[in-house]
N, C-alpha and C positions, 0 to 999 in steps of 0.2 A: 481429533482435536475439536473442542467446542469453539464457539465464536470467540474472537479476541476481545480482550478488555480494552475499551477505548481510553481508559484512564491510566494505561501503562504506556511505556515508551517502546516503540517498534522501529526497526530499520529494515532496509532492503538487505537481503542476505549478501555477504561480501562477494559471492560468486555470481551475482545477478547483474546483468547489463541491461540498461534501459535505452531504447531508441525511440525518440518521439517521432510520430507519424501524423499526417493530416487527420486521420481518423481517431487518434489517441496515442497509442504506443505499443511497441513490442518489448516484451521482457524475456530475456533468455538466461537460464540458469546453467552455467558452465559445468557444474558438478552433476546435476541430474539430467542435463540435456533437455529440460522442459522449456517449451515456448508458450508464453501467454500473450494474448491480445487484449489490450485495453481499448474499449470503444468509448471511453469517457475522458475527455481532456481534464475535467475537474478531478477525477480520480488520479490522473497523472500528476496534477498539482499537489494532491495530498501526498503521494509517494515521494515527490521531490522535496516536500517539506518535513518529512518524518525525521530526518537527521538533525534538524535544528529545533524541532518541537519537543517539549518535555513529555507530551503524551500524544497518542494518535488522535484524540479528540481535539487537541490544540492544532494539530496539522490540518484536520478537517475544517476547523473554524478559520484558520489562516487562508485556506483555499476557497473559502466562501461557501462551504456546504451548509445549507440551512438546517436548523435543528430537526425539521420535519423529514429530512432525507438521511439523517444519521443512521437509521436502521439499515437502509440499503447500502450505505457505504461501509458499515460494520460487516455486513454480509460479504461484500466484495473483498474487503481486507482479510476477512476470515478465510475466504477461499484461497487468497494468495498465501496466507500463512500455512494452510494445509498443504499447499503445493511447494512449500519451502522457499517461496520467493521472499517472504518476510520472516524476520526473527525478532523475538523480544529482546530489547536492549537490556543488558545485565549490568552495565556500569554507567 
């Protein structure tokens, strides 16, 4: 899967649980049994904002991600999508 399109809507997979931690967060996918560690609290804020944002770019903006950092956040979100933690919103 290539990098995600920040101008599309994305959500956490319905089987993913997020547990905030002082260092960032733990993400656990109950279907695949994969565990991911987030070491960036701003990335956690992006993930928490995805459900209410019309696009991933809007979730990044709402979380305070500067335009100069969007490529890094796109890469991080893409890695989460490749591991099935994120899914593109279809409705």
